[in-house]
Each structure stands twice: as structure tokens, then as C-alpha cells.
C-alpha positions as CSV (number, residue, x, y, z in Angstrom):
1,P,-26.8,-26.0,1.3
2,R,-26.5,-22.8,3.1
3,G,-25.0,-19.8,1.1
4,L,-24.7,-16.2,1.2
5,D,-26.6,-14.2,-1.4
6,L,-26.0,-10.5,-0.4
7,V,-24.4,-8.4,2.2
8,V,-25.3,-4.6,2.4
9,G,-23.2,-2.5,4.7
10,L,-23.7,1.3,5.4
11,F,-20.7,2.9,6.8
12,R,-20.0,6.1,8.7
13,H,-16.6,7.4,7.6
14,G,-13.4,6.7,9.4
15,D,-11.3,9.3,11.3
16,R,-10.9,12.5,9.3
17,A,-9.1,15.7,9.5
18,P,-11.4,18.6,10.3
19,L,-13.0,20.3,7.2
20,V,-11.9,23.8,8.3
21,T,-9.8,25.0,11.2
22,F,-10.2,28.0,13.5
23,P,-7.7,30.9,13.1
24,T,-5.8,30.2,16.4
25,D,-5.5,26.4,15.9
26,M,-1.8,25.5,16.3
27,N,-2.3,22.3,14.2
28,G,-4.4,24.0,11.6
29,N,-1.7,24.0,8.9
30,S,-1.3,21.5,6.1
31,T,1.8,20.0,7.5
32,F,-0.1,18.7,10.4
33,W,-3.0,17.2,8.4
34,I,-0.8,15.5,5.7
35,N,-3.7,14.1,3.8
36,G,-5.5,17.5,3.7
37,L,-8.3,18.9,5.6
38,G,-11.6,16.8,5.4
39,N,-9.6,13.6,4.2
40,L,-8.9,10.4,6.1
41,T,-6.2,10.5,8.7
42,A,-3.7,7.6,9.0
43,R,-6.0,6.1,11.7
44,G,-9.2,6.5,9.6
45,N,-7.4,4.7,6.7
46,E,-6.3,1.9,9.1
47,T,-9.9,1.6,10.5
48,M,-11.3,1.2,7.1
49,L,-8.7,-1.4,6.2
50,E,-9.7,-3.3,9.4
51,V,-13.4,-3.0,8.4
52,G,-12.6,-4.6,5.0
53,K,-10.7,-7.4,6.8
54,Y,-13.7,-8.0,9.1
55,L,-15.9,-8.2,6.0
56,R,-13.5,-10.7,4.4
57,N,-13.3,-12.8,7.4
58,R,-17.2,-12.7,8.1
59,Y,-18.6,-12.8,4.7
60,I,-16.2,-13.1,1.7
61,N,-14.9,-16.5,2.9
62,F,-18.4,-17.8,2.0
63,S,-17.7,-17.0,-1.6
64,K,-14.6,-17.5,-3.9
65,G,-13.5,-14.0,-2.6
66,E,-12.9,-12.6,-6.0
67,A,-13.3,-9.0,-6.9
68,D,-15.7,-9.7,-9.7
69,E,-18.2,-10.9,-7.1
70,T,-17.9,-7.6,-5.1
71,Y,-19.7,-4.3,-5.7
72,V,-19.0,-1.2,-3.6
73,R,-20.8,2.0,-4.0
74,S,-20.0,5.5,-2.5
75,S,-20.9,9.0,-2.8
76,P,-18.8,10.8,-5.2
77,Q,-16.7,13.0,-2.8
78,I,-13.1,12.1,-2.8
79,P,-12.8,11.3,1.0
80,M,-15.6,8.8,0.6
81,L,-14.0,7.1,-2.4
82,H,-10.7,6.8,-0.5
83,E,-12.6,5.2,2.4
84,C,-14.2,2.7,-0.1
85,E,-10.8,2.0,-1.6
86,S,-9.3,1.3,1.9
87,C,-12.2,-1.0,2.8
88,A,-11.8,-2.8,-0.5
89,R,-8.2,-3.3,-0.1
90,G,-8.9,-4.9,3.4
91,S,-11.6,-7.2,2.1
92,L,-9.9,-8.1,-1.2
93,P,-6.1,-7.8,-0.7
94,G,-3.9,-8.1,-3.7
95,Q,-6.7,-7.5,-6.1
96,G,-7.2,-4.3,-8.2
97,T,-9.8,-1.7,-7.6
98,E,-11.7,-0.3,-10.4
99,F,-13.6,3.0,-10.0
100,V,-16.4,3.6,-12.3
101,S,-18.2,7.0,-12.5
102,P,-22.0,6.7,-12.1
103,D,-24.1,7.5,-15.2
104,E,-25.6,11.0,-15.0
105,N,-29.1,9.4,-15.0
106,D,-28.3,7.1,-12.0
107,Q,-30.8,7.9,-9.3
108,A,-28.5,6.7,-6.5
109,S,-25.9,9.3,-7.3
110,R,-28.3,12.3,-6.7
């Protein structure tokens, strides 16, 4: 029988607020970028949820669709972790997300 053994996905981040603003930017204050500079915007969060839903519909339906069958890896920056969390929520709705810090000797975290 045909099955699915592995899916590897590389993502560019969803829409984010700028990292810095220029002095005359009328929208450069923290009240405009409610999630903070450099973080996902509401649109970016929604985009990553949609990516997760796509993955669920395209790939996870091959499996039992359980969180223990899924492994997601990210660089350790907070915005990237939020993006992975949004994608995981879209692909595995209603299931908890566990974040594990990489071991200091983990080559992939360097």
C-alpha cells in the first residue's frame, strides 16, 4: 500500500512588523505594531495558520493526524517560534504544542 513516510518543509516567515522604524514614521510606535517590532502581524499569523491547514489537508490526513507523529523545528528566535506554533495549530487543531529547547551540542541549532 502507498503511504507517506516523511514531509520536509522549509518556510519563509509570514508577514511581520518591521525590525526598526525610521524617525519620521507615523506608524512606528508600539500601538500600531501591537505584537511588537519584528514579530508576526495578525495577517502573518493567519497566513501561518493557513499553511498549517494546507499541510493537514495535503499530508496529515495520510496519517492518524496525531501530534506525536509530528516534529517541527525552528531557529530559536521568538518570532520564528511563534510562526511554528501558528503552523502547528493549523495542522493539528485542538492538540497541545510542546516546545523543547535544543541541546547545546545540537549541530542544527548553531
